[in-house]
Structures are given as C-alpha cells and as structure tokens.
N, C-alpha and C positions, 0 to 999 in steps of 0.2 A: 425775319430773324436778323438781328444785328450781327454784323461780322465781328469776330473776335479781334480785339486790338492787342497788339504785342505790348508788353510793358516797356516803358522807356528804358533804354540801356543806361546804366548808371556809370558814372566816371569812377575812377579809382578813389578820388577824394570823397565822394559821396558814400562809397562802400566803407571806407575807413571811418567816416563819421558815424555810420550805423553801427559798426563794430565798437566804437568808443561809447556810444549810447548804451549798448547792451552790456559792455564791461562796467560802466558806471552803475547800472541797475544791479548787476551781480554783486558789485562791491557794497552797495547800500544794503542789499539783502543779507550779505555775509556779516556786515557790521551789526545789523539787528539780531541775527542769530547768535553772534558772539555775546551781545549784551543779555539776551534771553538765557543763554546757557550759563552765564555767570550767576544770574539771579536764581535759576533752577538749582545750581550747585550750592548756593548759599542756603536755600530753603532745605535742600537735602541734608545739609550739615546739622540742622536743628535736632532731628531725632538722635543723631550720633552723639551730639554734645549732651543731650539729656541722658542717654544711656550711660555714657562715661561718667557723668556727674553722679548718677544714682549708684553706679558700681563703686565709685570712690567713697560716697557717703556710707554705703553699706559696709564696706571694708573698714572704714574708720570707726563707725559706731555700731558694728555688728553685735558685740557682746551686750551692750546696753539694750539694743533692739530685741535681742533674744530674751533677755531678762524681763523686759516689759511684756513681751508676748506671752511668756510662760506664766507670769503673774496674773495676767488677764484671763488666760485659759484656766488656771487653777481656781480663780475666784468664780468664774462662770460655772465650772464643774461643781464647786462646793455649793453654790446657790441652787443649781439644778438638783443636786442630791438632797439638799435640805428640803426643798419644795416637795420632792417625790416622797421622802421619808415621812414628812409631816402629814402628807396626804394619805399614805398607807396607814400611819398610826391612827388618824381620825377614822378611816374606814374600819379598821380593826376594832376600835373602841365603840363605834356605832353598831357593829355586828355583835359584839359581846353583850351589849345592853339589851 
C-alpha cells in the first residue's frame, strides 16, 4: 500500500492566485446570470404589453365592438328561429295532408 503523501504546502501567493481564479469564475457566472435575467425580463414583458394593449383597444373601441357583437348575435338568432319555424311549418303541413 503506498504511503499517503501530504499535499505540498502552498505559499501565500499561490493561495491568492487560487482565490483570484475562483473570483474570476464567480464574476463570469454572475455576468451570464445578469444577461440571462435581462432576457427573461424582456420576454416576461411581452404578455403584459399584450394585455395592456388589448385593454386599451377594448376601452377605446368598446361600444363599436358591443354593437357588432349584438348585431351578429341577433342575426344568428333570427336565422336559427327562421330555420326552426319553417321546419315546424313543413312538418305541420305534411301532417295535415
């Protein structure tokens, strides 16, 4: 079994160099985190901008949108009623004959 060797004692300059290397790595990693955080923030703003834009558009054009919606609903209801009533009329006329 080989005898355990003690690690070489480092001088103060070597220790300081290692500390500087670790600090440089931490600084690089923090810079990347900062850049990534900025892009995540910009991406997170997109839904907020869309929401605010749609709220503004709805407030500005709300009455027109409601008028169009009610007209479409009324025309759809009239068409459905017409189709149902003509179907009932045909059934009634067929049963009378």
